C-alpha positions as CSV (number, residue, x, y, z in Angstrom):
1,M,25.0,52.8,-86.5
2,I,22.0,53.6,-84.3
3,E,19.7,50.6,-83.9
4,I,16.0,50.2,-83.0
5,A,17.2,48.3,-80.0
6,D,19.1,51.5,-78.9
7,V,15.8,53.5,-79.1
8,F,14.0,50.8,-77.1
9,R,16.7,50.9,-74.4
10,R,16.2,54.6,-74.0
11,F,12.4,54.9,-74.2
12,A,10.7,51.5,-73.8
13,A,10.6,51.6,-70.0
14,D,8.6,54.8,-70.0
15,Y,6.4,53.6,-72.8
16,L,5.7,50.4,-70.9
17,S,4.9,52.2,-67.7
18,A,2.4,54.3,-69.6
19,H,0.8,51.6,-71.7
20,G,1.9,48.2,-70.3
21,A,-1.4,47.3,-68.9
22,S,-3.2,47.6,-72.2
23,M,-0.3,46.5,-74.5
24,L,-0.9,43.6,-76.8
25,P,1.2,40.5,-76.1
26,S,2.7,40.7,-79.6
27,H,3.9,44.3,-79.0
28,R,5.5,43.4,-75.6
29,R,7.2,40.4,-77.2
30,A,8.6,42.5,-80.1
31,I,10.2,44.9,-77.7
32,E,11.8,42.1,-75.6
33,D,13.0,40.2,-78.6
34,I,14.6,43.2,-80.3
35,L,16.3,44.2,-77.1
36,N,17.8,40.7,-76.7
37,C,18.6,40.0,-80.3
38,R,22.3,39.0,-80.8
39,T,23.1,39.6,-77.1
40,A,24.2,37.2,-74.4
41,A,20.5,36.9,-73.3
42,L,19.9,34.5,-76.2
43,G,23.1,32.5,-76.0
44,G,25.4,31.8,-78.9
45,Q,28.9,30.4,-79.7
46,V,32.5,31.4,-79.0
47,W,35.1,31.2,-81.8
48,R,38.9,31.7,-81.7
49,C,41.1,32.9,-84.4
50,E,43.9,30.5,-85.4
51,A,46.2,33.3,-86.3
52,C,45.8,36.0,-83.6
53,S,44.0,33.9,-80.9
54,T,41.3,36.5,-80.5
55,E,38.0,35.2,-79.2
56,V,34.9,36.2,-81.1
57,F,31.4,35.9,-79.6
58,S,28.5,35.1,-81.9
59,Y,25.1,35.6,-80.3
60,H,21.8,34.1,-81.6
61,S,19.2,36.1,-83.4
62,C,15.7,36.5,-81.9
63,G,13.9,35.5,-85.1
64,N,11.1,38.0,-84.5
65,R,9.6,39.1,-87.8
66,S,9.6,42.7,-86.7
67,C,13.4,42.7,-85.9
68,P,15.5,44.4,-88.6
69,K,18.6,42.2,-87.9
70,C,17.0,38.9,-88.7
71,H,15.7,37.0,-91.7
72,T,18.7,37.0,-94.1
73,A,18.8,33.2,-94.2
74,Q,15.0,33.0,-94.1
75,T,14.7,35.2,-97.2
76,Q,17.1,32.9,-99.1
77,E,15.2,29.8,-98.1
78,W,11.9,31.4,-99.1
79,L,13.3,32.3,-102.5
80,E,14.6,28.8,-103.1
81,R,11.2,27.3,-102.3
82,R,9.3,29.8,-104.5
83,Q,11.7,29.3,-107.4
84,A,10.6,25.7,-107.7
85,E,6.9,26.8,-107.9
86,M,7.2,29.6,-110.4
87,L,5.4,29.2,-113.7
88,P,7.4,30.1,-116.9
89,V,5.1,33.0,-117.8
90,P,5.0,36.8,-117.5
91,Y,3.8,38.3,-114.2
92,F,1.8,41.2,-113.0
93,H,2.2,43.2,-109.7
94,I,-1.0,44.5,-108.2
95,T,-1.2,46.7,-105.1
96,V,-4.5,47.2,-103.2
97,T,-4.7,50.0,-100.7
98,V,-7.6,50.7,-98.4
99,P,-8.8,54.3,-98.0
100,A,-8.0,56.4,-94.9
101,E,-11.6,55.9,-93.6
102,L,-10.9,52.2,-93.0
103,R,-7.4,52.3,-91.6
104,E,-8.3,52.6,-87.9
105,V,-11.0,49.9,-88.3
106,L,-8.3,47.5,-89.5
107,R,-5.9,48.7,-86.8
108,A,-8.5,47.9,-84.1
109,H,-9.3,44.5,-85.6
110,Q,-5.9,43.3,-87.0
111,R,-6.4,39.6,-87.1
112,D,-9.8,39.7,-88.8
113,G,-9.4,42.9,-90.7
114,Y,-6.1,42.2,-92.3
115,A,-7.1,38.6,-93.2
116,V,-10.3,39.9,-94.9
117,L,-8.2,42.5,-96.8
118,M,-5.9,39.8,-98.2
119,Q,-8.8,37.4,-99.0
120,A,-10.9,40.1,-100.7
121,S,-8.0,41.3,-102.8
122,A,-7.1,37.8,-104.1
123,A,-10.7,36.7,-104.5
124,A,-11.5,39.8,-106.6
125,I,-8.4,39.3,-108.8
126,I,-9.2,35.6,-109.4
127,E,-12.9,36.2,-110.1
128,L,-12.3,39.0,-112.6
129,A,-9.4,37.1,-114.3
130,R,-11.8,34.1,-114.9
131,D,-13.9,36.4,-117.2
132,P,-13.2,35.4,-120.8
133,R,-12.8,39.1,-121.7
134,Y,-9.6,39.3,-119.7
135,V,-7.8,36.0,-119.0
136,G,-10.5,33.2,-119.0
137,G,-8.8,31.0,-116.4
138,T,-7.7,30.7,-112.8
139,V,-4.6,32.7,-112.1
140,A,-1.9,32.1,-109.4
141,V,-1.8,34.8,-106.7
142,L,0.8,35.4,-104.0
143,A,-0.4,38.1,-101.5
144,V,1.8,40.0,-99.1
145,L,0.4,42.3,-96.4
146,H,2.1,45.7,-95.6
147,T,0.8,48.3,-93.2
148,W,3.3,51.2,-93.2
149,T,4.6,54.3,-95.0
150,Q,8.2,55.3,-94.8
151,Q,7.3,57.6,-91.9
152,L,5.8,54.6,-90.1
153,N,2.2,55.9,-90.5
154,L,-0.6,53.3,-90.8
155,H,-1.2,52.5,-94.4
156,P,-2.6,49.0,-94.9
157,H,-2.1,47.6,-98.4
158,V,-1.5,44.3,-100.1
159,H,1.1,43.4,-102.7
160,C,-0.1,40.7,-105.1
161,L,2.1,38.7,-107.5
162,V,-0.2,37.4,-110.2
163,S,0.6,35.0,-113.1
164,G,0.1,36.4,-116.6
165,G,-2.4,33.7,-117.5
166,G,-4.7,31.1,-116.0
167,I,-5.8,27.5,-116.3
168,S,-9.2,26.6,-117.7
169,E,-11.9,25.2,-115.5
170,D,-11.2,21.7,-116.7
171,A,-7.5,22.2,-116.0
172,A,-6.6,21.2,-119.5
173,T,-5.9,24.5,-121.2
174,W,-3.6,27.4,-120.4
175,H,-5.0,30.9,-121.3
176,P,-2.2,33.5,-121.5
177,A,-2.9,37.1,-120.5
178,R,-2.3,40.0,-122.9
179,R,1.2,41.3,-122.8
180,N,0.6,44.6,-120.9
181,F,-2.9,44.1,-119.6
182,L,-4.4,41.9,-117.0
183,L,-7.5,43.4,-115.5
184,P,-9.4,46.7,-115.6
185,I,-8.7,48.8,-112.5
186,K,-12.1,50.3,-112.1
187,A,-13.8,46.9,-112.2
188,L,-11.3,45.5,-109.8
189,D,-11.7,48.4,-107.4
190,K,-15.5,47.9,-107.3
191,L,-15.2,44.1,-106.8
192,V,-12.5,44.4,-104.1
193,R,-14.6,46.9,-102.1
194,G,-17.7,44.7,-102.3
195,K,-16.0,41.5,-101.3
196,F,-14.2,43.3,-98.4
197,R,-17.4,44.8,-97.1
198,D,-19.2,41.5,-97.2
199,L,-16.4,39.5,-95.6
200,L,-15.9,42.1,-92.9
201,R,-19.6,42.1,-92.0
202,R,-19.5,38.4,-91.8
203,N,-16.4,38.2,-89.6
204,C,-17.1,41.3,-87.5
205,P,-20.9,41.6,-87.4
206,D,-20.8,44.2,-84.5
207,L,-18.8,46.7,-86.5
208,V,-20.8,49.9,-87.5
209,I,-19.3,51.6,-90.6
210,P,-21.1,54.4,-92.4
211,D,-22.4,53.5,-95.9
212,T,-20.5,56.5,-97.3
213,V,-17.2,54.7,-96.6
214,W,-18.1,52.0,-99.1
215,R,-18.5,54.5,-101.9
216,T,-14.9,55.8,-101.5
217,R,-12.6,54.6,-104.3
218,W,-9.6,52.5,-103.3
219,I,-6.1,53.0,-104.6
220,L,-5.1,50.2,-107.0
221,H,-2.1,49.8,-109.3
222,V,-1.5,47.0,-111.9
223,T,2.0,46.8,-113.3
224,A,3.2,44.3,-116.0
225,W,6.4,42.7,-115.1
226,G,7.1,40.7,-118.2
227,S,9.2,37.6,-118.1
228,G,12.0,36.9,-115.7
229,E,10.9,34.8,-112.8
230,Q,14.0,35.4,-110.7
231,A,13.7,39.2,-111.0
232,V,10.0,39.0,-109.9
233,L,11.0,36.8,-106.9
234,D,13.9,39.0,-105.8
235,Y,11.6,42.1,-106.0
236,L,8.8,40.4,-104.0
237,A,11.2,39.0,-101.4
238,R,11.9,42.6,-100.3
239,Y,8.2,42.9,-99.4
240,V,7.9,39.5,-97.8
241,F,10.5,40.0,-95.1
242,R,10.8,43.8,-95.0
243,V,10.2,45.3,-91.6
244,A,8.6,48.7,-90.9
245,L,12.0,50.3,-90.4
246,T,15.6,49.3,-90.9
247,N,18.4,50.4,-88.6
248,A,20.1,52.2,-91.5
249,R,17.2,54.8,-91.6
250,I,17.7,55.9,-88.0
251,V,20.0,58.9,-88.3
252,A,19.9,60.5,-84.9
253,L,18.9,59.7,-81.3
254,D,18.9,61.9,-78.2
255,D,17.3,61.9,-74.8
256,K,13.9,62.9,-76.1
257,T,13.7,62.3,-79.9
258,V,14.5,59.9,-82.7
259,T,15.2,61.1,-86.3
260,I,14.5,58.8,-89.2
261,Q,15.2,59.3,-92.9
262,Y,12.6,58.6,-95.6
263,K,12.2,59.1,-99.3
264,E,9.6,61.6,-100.4
265,R,7.3,59.7,-102.9
266,K,6.6,62.6,-105.2
267,T,10.1,64.0,-105.6
268,G,12.3,60.9,-104.7
269,R,14.3,63.2,-102.3
270,R,15.6,62.1,-99.0
271,R,13.9,63.8,-96.0
272,S,14.2,63.5,-92.3
273,C,11.4,63.2,-89.7
274,R,12.0,63.8,-86.0
275,L,9.7,62.0,-83.5
276,S,9.5,61.9,-79.8
277,G,10.6,58.6,-78.3
278,H,7.1,57.8,-77.3
279,E,5.7,58.5,-80.8
280,F,8.4,56.5,-82.5
281,I,7.6,53.4,-80.4
282,R,3.8,53.9,-80.9
283,R,4.3,54.1,-84.7
284,F,6.6,51.1,-84.8
285,L,4.5,48.9,-82.7
286,Q,1.3,49.5,-84.7
287,H,2.9,47.5,-87.5
288,V,3.7,44.4,-85.3
289,L,1.2,41.8,-86.4
290,P,-0.6,39.4,-84.0
291,R,1.2,36.2,-83.1
292,G,0.6,33.5,-85.7
293,F,-0.9,35.8,-88.3
294,H,0.3,34.9,-91.8
295,K,1.3,38.0,-93.8
296,V,2.1,35.9,-96.9
297,R,-0.8,33.9,-98.4
298,Y,-1.4,31.8,-101.6
299,Y,-4.5,31.8,-103.7
300,G,-5.9,30.5,-106.9
301,L,-3.5,28.2,-108.7
302,W,-0.9,28.6,-105.9
303,H,-3.4,27.6,-103.2
304,P,-2.1,24.5,-101.3
305,T,-5.2,22.5,-102.6
306,Q,-4.2,23.3,-106.2
307,R,-0.5,22.3,-106.0
308,H,-1.1,19.2,-108.2
309,N,-2.7,21.4,-110.9
310,A,0.1,24.0,-110.6
311,A,2.8,21.3,-111.0
312,R,1.0,19.9,-114.1
313,V,0.6,23.4,-115.6
314,R,4.3,24.2,-114.9
315,Q,5.4,21.0,-116.7
316,M,3.1,21.7,-119.6
317,L,4.3,25.2,-120.1
318,Q,7.9,24.2,-119.8
319,L,7.4,21.6,-122.6
320,Q,5.8,24.2,-124.8
321,A,8.4,26.8,-124.2
322,Q,11.3,27.2,-126.6
323,P,14.6,26.2,-124.9
324,E,16.6,29.3,-124.0
325,P,20.1,29.6,-122.5
326,G,19.8,29.4,-118.7
327,P,21.1,32.0,-116.4
328,P,24.6,31.8,-115.1
329,P,24.9,29.5,-112.1
330,Q,24.4,31.3,-108.8
331,P,27.2,31.1,-106.2
332,V,26.5,28.6,-103.5
333,L,25.8,30.6,-100.3
334,P,27.4,29.3,-97.1
335,S,25.3,27.8,-94.4
336,L,24.4,30.4,-91.7
337,D,24.2,30.0,-88.0
338,Q,21.4,31.6,-85.9
339,S,23.3,34.9,-85.8
340,G,23.3,35.1,-89.5
341,A,27.0,34.4,-89.9
342,P,28.5,31.6,-92.0
343,I,29.2,28.4,-90.1
344,E,32.2,27.5,-92.1
345,S,35.2,29.5,-93.4
346,R,34.7,32.4,-91.0
347,I,37.4,34.9,-91.2
348,C,38.6,36.8,-88.1
349,P,37.2,40.3,-88.0
350,H,40.3,41.5,-86.1
351,C,43.2,40.3,-88.2
352,H,41.2,39.7,-91.3
353,H,43.1,36.6,-92.4
354,G,43.0,34.0,-89.7
355,R,40.3,31.4,-89.7
356,L,37.9,31.2,-86.8
357,V,37.6,27.8,-85.0
358,F,34.5,26.9,-82.9
359,I,35.3,26.7,-79.2
360,R,32.1,26.3,-77.1
361,V,28.4,27.1,-76.8
362,L,27.2,30.0,-74.8
363,T,24.1,29.3,-72.8
364,R,21.2,31.7,-72.6
365,H,21.4,34.3,-69.9
366,S,18.4,36.0,-68.1
367,P,17.4,39.0,-70.1
368,R,19.1,42.2,-68.9
369,H,16.2,44.3,-69.9
370,A,13.4,43.9,-67.4
371,M,9.9,44.4,-68.9
372,A,7.6,46.6,-66.8
373,P,4.3,45.0,-65.8
């Protein structure tokens, strides 16, 4: 399988020579981490098969959130934490997408612009849901930022998981949403646009954006999920830890170009897109977020300051709900090391029946991939 690291090994030196002086630190770090991921540069462990005596080297993962080889264990841990917080109610999935006229503005002001997009989307949902005509209470919102299309073009949008109901202002009554309706799209669109404009002007007062931009409709979708907390979480986890491109979608690599596979939205057919090595790296890096930026945020009833109310609401709803047969017990997943492999009961990849026994730790080596200044 061709990996993003293979593409970087072939083209990153030239890209860094051309853009290194103006490159963001987060972009430079992403290249370095992906090149070193699961190599001797990061250290690891040595294991030996009890049956065939083959030594197996297990190198550490880089942990960079843009790396396609990391985050398997992190995803499982996130799911377990969220499972304990889920309310026993139906859910809605809302996507909020900015128009093309604002994409480059957000690209040039990532930290402020993306934060404003997430805040405006959640605030509009919460404010509209408090209207007695719709929900009449404060809903729980989990927002996840995404910035790409399958061809790696810039396409900033927010995925929001919203509870199908909200708590009253006095935190004493739960108001359920209607079965297949949460909020009117046109009203939500207008409210999101207004809040985004006001917050952006407040955070970036020097930005000059033509008034015509604010009259452009945004693209919003509201989908009823129904009951099934685990299904909702499993679906959302794909957005939380998904990277712009997985290794499996790279289908060809030569001295000048990279070919990636994508699914055409209208037809659902698989298509291929060939990019120059320079263009591939440019597209990939524009989705690397600033260091420390939180792409997953919690609002409304799930905001950290509302955890006590959320816990009380969850207990209240569980007591009101009719007891139902629980889902079959999930298999206990083995503990994983930093390379994403099970710590115990590892089977030899060569003879396929011998058990691997830990031998020693591998120290970190100096990175073999020098980064141009």
